[in-house]
The first five atom37 places (N, CA, C, CB, O) and aatype in JSON, in Angstrom:
{
  "aatype": [12, 16, 11, 5, 16, 3, 9, 14, 0, 6, 16, 5, 5, 16, 1, 0, 15, 6, 1, 2, 15, 15, 0, 0, 16, 19, 19, 7, 13, 0, 9, 10, 7, 4, 10, 9, 0, 7, 19, 19, 7, 9, 13, 11, 0, 9, 0, 12, 6, 15, 7, 7, 7, 19, 13, 10, 4, 10, 10, 7, 15, 19, 0, 0, 13, 7, 16, 19, 0, 18, 9, 18, 10, 1, 1, 6],
  "atom_mask": [
    [1, 1, 1, 1, 1],
    [1, 1, 1, 1, 1],
    [1, 1, 1, 1, 1],
    [1, 1, 1, 1, 1],
    [1, 1, 1, 1, 1],
    [1, 1, 1, 1, 1],
    [1, 1, 1, 1, 1],
    [1, 1, 1, 1, 1],
    [1, 1, 1, 1, 1],
    [1, 1, 1, 1, 1],
    [1, 1, 1, 1, 1],
    [1, 1, 1, 1, 1],
    [1, 1, 1, 1, 1],
    [1, 1, 1, 1, 1],
    [1, 1, 1, 1, 1],
    [1, 1, 1, 1, 1],
    [1, 1, 1, 1, 1],
    [1, 1, 1, 1, 1],
    [1, 1, 1, 1, 1],
    [1, 1, 1, 1, 1],
    [1, 1, 1, 1, 1],
    [1, 1, 1, 1, 1],
    [1, 1, 1, 1, 1],
    [1, 1, 1, 1, 1],
    [1, 1, 1, 1, 1],
    [1, 1, 1, 1, 1],
    [1, 1, 1, 1, 1],
    [1, 1, 1, 0, 1],
    [1, 1, 1, 1, 1],
    [1, 1, 1, 1, 1],
    [1, 1, 1, 1, 1],
    [1, 1, 1, 1, 1],
    [1, 1, 1, 0, 1],
    [1, 1, 1, 1, 1],
    [1, 1, 1, 1, 1],
    [1, 1, 1, 1, 1],
    [1, 1, 1, 1, 1],
    [1, 1, 1, 0, 1],
    [1, 1, 1, 1, 1],
    [1, 1, 1, 1, 1],
    [1, 1, 1, 0, 1],
    [1, 1, 1, 1, 1],
    [1, 1, 1, 1, 1],
    [1, 1, 1, 1, 1],
    [1, 1, 1, 1, 1],
    [1, 1, 1, 1, 1],
    [1, 1, 1, 1, 1],
    [1, 1, 1, 1, 1],
    [1, 1, 1, 1, 1],
    [1, 1, 1, 1, 1],
    [1, 1, 1, 0, 1],
    [1, 1, 1, 0, 1],
    [1, 1, 1, 0, 1],
    [1, 1, 1, 1, 1],
    [1, 1, 1, 1, 1],
    [1, 1, 1, 1, 1],
    [1, 1, 1, 1, 1],
    [1, 1, 1, 1, 1],
    [1, 1, 1, 1, 1],
    [1, 1, 1, 0, 1],
    [1, 1, 1, 1, 1],
    [1, 1, 1, 1, 1],
    [1, 1, 1, 1, 1],
    [1, 1, 1, 1, 1],
    [1, 1, 1, 1, 1],
    [1, 1, 1, 0, 1],
    [1, 1, 1, 1, 1],
    [1, 1, 1, 1, 1],
    [1, 1, 1, 1, 1],
    [1, 1, 1, 1, 1],
    [1, 1, 1, 1, 1],
    [1, 1, 1, 1, 1],
    [1, 1, 1, 1, 1],
    [1, 1, 1, 1, 1],
    [1, 1, 1, 1, 1],
    [1, 1, 1, 1, 1]
  ],
  "atom_positions": [
    [[-2.11, 48.83, 7.99], [-2.47, 48.14, 9.18], [-2.9, 46.52, 8.27], [-3.93, 49.11, 10.18], [-3.5, 46.47, 7.2]],
    [[-2.5, 45.55, 8.91], [-2.75, 44.31, 7.66], [-3.3, 43.53, 8.83], [-1.17, 43.46, 6.61], [-2.97, 43.26, 9.99]],
    [[-4.53, 43.22, 7.82], [-5.54, 41.86, 8.66], [-5.31, 40.88, 9.36], [-6.16, 41.09, 8.01], [-4.67, 40.31, 8.48]],
    [[-5.27, 39.92, 10.5], [-5.18, 38.64, 10.27], [-6.41, 37.85, 10.32], [-4.31, 38.18, 11.07], [-7.13, 38.06, 11.29]],
    [[-6.88, 36.83, 9.28], [-8.08, 36.52, 10.01], [-8.47, 35.21, 10.42], [-9.04, 36.93, 9.33], [-9.18, 34.78, 9.52]],
    [[-8.41, 34.74, 10.91], [-8.68, 33.67, 11.84], [-9.17, 32.91, 11.69], [-9.07, 33.77, 12.63], [-10.35, 32.91, 12.03]],
    [[-8.55, 31.64, 11.05], [-9.19, 30.17, 10.53], [-10.03, 29.17, 11.5], [-7.97, 29.26, 10.05], [-9.42, 28.48, 12.32]],
    [[-11.69, 29.09, 11.36], [-12.61, 28.66, 12.21], [-11.69, 27.31, 12.51], [-14.21, 28.53, 11.57], [-10.92, 26.71, 11.77]],
    [[-12.15, 27.04, 14.08], [-11.89, 25.27, 14.24], [-12.08, 24.25, 13.4], [-12.59, 24.71, 15.14], [-11.2, 23.4, 13.38]],
    [[-13.39, 24.07, 12.42], [-13.74, 23.39, 11.53], [-13.21, 23.05, 10.48], [-14.47, 23.68, 11.31], [-13.01, 21.84, 10.31]],
    [[-12.91, 23.82, 9.67], [-11.72, 24.31, 8.24], [-11.08, 23.69, 8.59], [-10.96, 25.7, 7.84], [-10.95, 22.73, 7.83]],
    [[-10.11, 23.59, 10.02], [-9.04, 22.53, 10.33], [-9.28, 21.46, 10.7], [-8.27, 22.79, 11.11], [-8.29, 20.74, 10.78]],
    [[-10.46, 20.92, 11.05], [-10.82, 19.63, 11.02], [-10.96, 19.4, 10.34], [-11.44, 19.16, 11.42], [-10.91, 18.17, 10.4]],
    [[-11.37, 19.93, 8.66], [-11.59, 19.89, 7.41], [-10.73, 19.11, 7.06], [-11.63, 20.96, 6.78], [-10.79, 17.98, 6.58]],
    [[-9.78, 19.87, 7.35], [-8.47, 19.78, 6.49], [-7.87, 18.24, 7.21], [-7.24, 21.42, 6.75], [-7.84, 17.23, 6.52]],
    [[-7.59, 18.23, 8.07], [-7.33, 16.96, 8.65], [-7.94, 15.63, 8.08], [-7.74, 17.08, 9.95], [-7.38, 14.68, 7.54]],
    [[-9.24, 15.86, 8.35], [-10.36, 14.15, 7.9], [-9.23, 14.22, 5.78], [-13.74, 14.84, 7.71], [-8.43, 13.4, 5.33]],
    [[-9.59, 15.14, 5.32], [-8.83, 15.08, 4.15], [-7.49, 14.54, 4.14], [-8.76, 16.24, 3.68], [-7.28, 13.76, 3.21]],
    [[-6.58, 14.74, 4.89], [-5.68, 13.79, 4.65], [-5.7, 12.53, 5.41], [-4.57, 14.33, 4.78], [-4.51, 12.23, 5.52]],
    [[-6.17, 11.95, 5.78], [-6.85, 10.83, 6.42], [-7.46, 10.27, 5.2], [-7.92, 11.21, 7.62], [-6.66, 9.66, 4.49]],
    [[-8.26, 10.31, 4.93], [-8.45, 9.64, 3.74], [-7.24, 9.69, 2.62], [-9.68, 10.2, 3.2], [-7.01, 8.52, 2.31]],
    [[-6.44, 10.53, 1.93], [-5.72, 10.24, 1.34], [-4.49, 9.9, 1.2], [-5.87, 10.64, 1.01], [-3.62, 9.95, 0.34]],
    [[-4.73, 9.32, 2.92], [-3.9, 8.46, 2.72], [-4.35, 7.02, 2.7], [-3.02, 8.7, 3.56], [-3.64, 6.05, 2.43]],
    [[-5.83, 7.02, 3.08], [-5.74, 6.11, 3.58], [-5.72, 5.65, 1.85], [-6.74, 5.75, 4.81], [-4.95, 4.71, 1.64]],
    [[-6.29, 6.06, 0.89], [-6.03, 5.58, -0.57], [-4.76, 5.46, -0.67], [-6.48, 6.44, -1.67], [-4.59, 4.28, -0.99]],
    [[-3.56, 6.07, -0.57], [-2.3, 5.42, -0.62], [-1.62, 4.2, -1.01], [-2.07, 5.46, 0.19], [-0.93, 3.75, -1.93]],
    [[-2.37, 3.72, 0.64], [-2.13, 2.26, 1.56], [-2.99, 1.53, 0.95], [-2.44, 2.2, 3.24], [-2.76, 0.33, 1.03]],
    [[-4.22, 1.93, 0.16], [-5.17, 0.84, -0.21], [-4.04, 0.59, -1.87], [0.0, 0.0, 0.0], [-3.32, -0.37, -2.18]],
    [[-4.29, 1.78, -2.55], [-3.22, 1.12, -3.66], [-1.67, 0.19, -3.73], [-2.86, 2.21, -4.27], [-1.25, -0.71, -4.46]],
    [[-1.19, 0.87, -2.69], [0.05, -0.24, -2.06], [-0.35, -1.85, -1.85], [0.51, 0.3, -0.39], [0.3, -2.85, -2.16]],
    [[-1.79, -1.71, -1.16], [-1.84, -2.88, -0.79], [-1.87, -4.18, -2.38], [-3.21, -2.79, 0.26], [-1.37, -5.19, -2.88]],
    [[-3.32, -2.68, -2.59], [-3.53, -3.62, -4.07], [-1.89, -3.69, -5.12], [-5.05, -2.59, -5.25], [-1.54, -4.78, -5.56]],
    [[-1.13, -2.56, -5.37], [0.01, -3.52, -5.76], [0.86, -4.35, -5.54], [0.0, 0.0, 0.0], [1.6, -4.77, -6.43]],
    [[0.91, -4.78, -4.16], [1.62, -5.88, -3.5], [0.64, -7.06, -4.4], [1.52, -5.87, -1.53], [0.95, -7.5, -5.51]],
    [[-0.1, -7.28, -3.93], [-0.87, -8.31, -3.93], [-0.87, -8.47, -5.42], [-2.2, -8.14, -3.19], [-0.54, -9.59, -5.81]],
    [[-1.23, -7.41, -6.49], [-0.87, -7.83, -8.41], [0.51, -8.59, -8.7], [-0.64, -6.17, -9.53], [0.81, -9.34, -9.63]],
    [[1.51, -8.01, -7.24], [2.93, -8.23, -8.09], [3.04, -10.03, -7.09], [4.69, -6.5, -7.64], [3.97, -10.83, -7.19]],
    [[1.83, -10.17, -6.24], [2.2, -11.48, -5.34], [2.15, -12.12, -6.53], [0.0, 0.0, 0.0], [3.2, -12.47, -7.07]],
    [[0.7, -12.39, -7.22], [0.34, -12.7, -8.12], [0.82, -13.16, -9.84], [-0.2, -12.02, -7.88], [0.7, -14.13, -10.58]],
    [[1.58, -11.43, -9.88], [2.89, -12.21, -11.34], [3.89, -12.73, -11.33], [3.53, -11.52, -12.24], [4.58, -13.0, -12.31]],
    [[4.23, -13.05, -9.63], [5.29, -13.67, -9.6], [5.53, -14.68, -9.25], [0.0, 0.0, 0.0], [6.62, -15.22, -9.04]],
    [[4.0, -15.2, -9.11], [3.39, -16.92, -9.04], [3.4, -17.5, -10.33], [1.72, -17.13, -8.52], [4.02, -18.55, -10.52]],
    [[2.73, -16.87, -11.31], [2.76, -16.49, -12.52], [3.4, -17.06, -13.2], [2.97, -15.54, -12.68], [3.28, -18.1, -13.85]],
    [[3.97, -16.51, -13.09], [6.26, -16.3, -13.7], [6.85, -17.9, -13.39], [7.77, -14.7, -12.0], [7.26, -18.85, -14.07]],
    [[6.63, -17.6, -12.0], [7.65, -19.15, -11.71], [6.45, -20.49, -12.48], [7.95, -19.55, -9.25], [6.82, -21.62, -12.8]],
    [[5.5, -20.13, -12.57], [4.83, -21.76, -13.09], [6.0, -21.22, -14.57], [2.25, -22.04, -13.48], [7.02, -21.91, -14.58]],
    [[5.98, -20.51, -15.32], [6.17, -21.0, -16.8], [7.47, -20.9, -16.82], [5.48, -20.21, -18.0], [7.93, -20.71, -17.95]],
    [[8.57, -20.98, -15.59], [9.71, -21.22, -15.97], [9.94, -22.38, -16.08], [10.47, -20.76, -15.4], [9.24, -23.29, -15.63]],
    [[11.26, -22.52, -16.89], [11.7, -24.03, -16.71], [12.12, -24.28, -15.26], [12.98, -24.42, -17.7], [11.83, -23.28, -14.6]],
    [[12.78, -25.41, -14.37], [13.22, -25.07, -12.86], [15.37, -24.41, -12.66], [12.84, -27.07, -11.86], [16.29, -24.76, -13.4]],
    [[15.43, -23.83, -11.92], [16.26, -22.91, -11.85], [16.23, -21.42, -10.41], [0.0, 0.0, 0.0], [15.35, -20.67, -10.0]],
    [[17.16, -21.56, -10.2], [16.96, -20.54, -9.51], [15.96, -19.79, -9.34], [0.0, 0.0, 0.0], [15.16, -19.77, -8.4]],
    [[16.02, -18.99, -10.48], [14.5, -17.91, -11.23], [13.29, -17.99, -10.3], [0.0, 0.0, 0.0], [12.69, -17.2, -9.58]],
    [[13.17, -19.55, -10.7], [11.92, -19.38, -10.39], [11.12, -19.53, -8.45], [11.42, -20.45, -11.45], [10.02, -19.16, -8.04]],
    [[13.0, -20.67, -7.27], [13.25, -19.48, -6.5], [12.94, -18.13, -6.16], [13.93, -19.33, -6.66], [12.25, -18.06, -5.14]],
    [[13.25, -16.96, -6.73], [13.36, -16.08, -6.5], [12.03, -14.9, -6.86], [14.49, -16.06, -6.94], [11.89, -13.69, -6.7]],
    [[11.1, -16.14, -7.49], [10.32, -15.1, -7.4], [8.76, -15.73, -6.91], [10.39, -14.31, -8.84], [7.59, -15.35, -6.88]],
    [[9.84, -17.33, -6.43], [8.0, -17.41, -5.08], [8.76, -17.15, -3.95], [6.8, -19.42, -4.67], [8.08, -17.31, -2.94]],
    [[9.78, -16.84, -3.74], [10.59, -15.43, -3.1], [9.75, -14.42, -3.18], [11.94, -14.89, -3.87], [8.85, -14.35, -2.34]],
    [[9.85, -13.61, -3.99], [9.23, -12.43, -4.47], [7.52, -12.16, -3.4], [0.0, 0.0, 0.0], [7.0, -11.53, -2.48]],
    [[7.28, -13.33, -4.55], [5.58, -13.31, -4.3], [5.39, -13.46, -2.87], [4.68, -14.6, -5.1], [4.79, -12.6, -2.23]],
    [[5.94, -14.7, -2.21], [6.01, -14.43, -1.01], [6.64, -13.25, 0.4], [6.33, -15.3, -1.04], [6.49, -12.83, 1.54]],
    [[7.2, -13.23, -0.53], [6.95, -11.2, 0.68], [6.44, -10.5, 0.35], [7.98, -10.0, 1.05], [6.34, -9.56, 1.13]],
    [[5.57, -10.31, -1.23], [4.78, -9.42, -1.07], [3.22, -9.42, -0.29], [4.78, -9.12, -2.21], [2.5, -8.57, 0.23]],
    [[3.18, -11.14, -0.59], [2.14, -11.62, 0.75], [1.83, -11.35, 2.04], [2.29, -12.58, 1.06], [0.82, -11.27, 2.73]],
    [[3.5, -11.16, 2.21], [3.9, -10.82, 3.56], [2.99, -9.53, 3.82], [0.0, 0.0, 0.0], [1.93, -9.67, 4.43]],
    [[3.27, -8.62, 3.49], [3.83, -6.82, 3.25], [2.39, -6.92, 3.03], [5.16, -6.02, 1.74], [1.92, -5.83, 2.74]],
    [[1.61, -7.79, 3.09], [-0.12, -7.26, 2.45], [-0.58, -7.7, 3.85], [-1.13, -8.29, 0.74], [-1.3, -6.86, 4.4]],
    [[-0.27, -9.19, 4.78], [-0.86, -9.77, 5.5], [0.21, -9.22, 7.08], [-1.01, -11.39, 4.88], [0.03, -9.5, 8.26]],
    [[1.19, -8.44, 6.48], [1.94, -7.43, 7.88], [0.56, -6.1, 8.09], [4.07, -6.36, 7.19], [0.18, -5.81, 9.22]],
    [[0.09, -5.58, 7.1], [-0.52, -4.16, 6.81], [-1.21, -4.48, 7.75], [-1.22, -3.64, 5.45], [-1.22, -3.94, 8.86]],
    [[-2.27, -5.99, 7.14], [-3.84, -6.06, 7.76], [-3.73, -6.09, 8.88], [-4.75, -7.14, 7.48], [-4.4, -5.36, 9.62]],
    [[-2.39, -7.44, 9.53], [-2.33, -7.55, 10.43], [-2.38, -6.2, 11.98], [-1.45, -8.26, 10.06], [-2.91, -6.34, 13.09]],
    [[-1.53, -4.85, 11.35], [-0.62, -3.86, 12.17], [-1.95, -2.95, 12.33], [0.95, -3.08, 11.3], [-2.11, -2.29, 13.36]],
    [[-3.25, -2.92, 10.87], [-4.87, -1.82, 11.16], [-5.33, -2.22, 11.79], [-6.01, -1.49, 10.31], [-5.85, -3.23, 11.3]],
    [[-5.58, -2.09, 12.85], [-6.8, -2.58, 14.15], [-6.35, -1.11, 15.5], [-6.24, -4.98, 15.07], [-6.95, -1.05, 16.58]]
  ]
}
């Protein structure tokens, strides 16, 4: 006969809280990556000569900073 052991409710809550902290960590790294991408895009646009590439770099930077702003405004 096999015995089935019950998991206490306390252990289940601990596992759920561990998932939330790791999800928050991933979002934090995503925000950091978007900020770095925005800064790199601005510096790249400054270093470039005039042309369509400058516009695309600045557009990418605005999109990266917009993503960060959206994530922070969405967190309530």
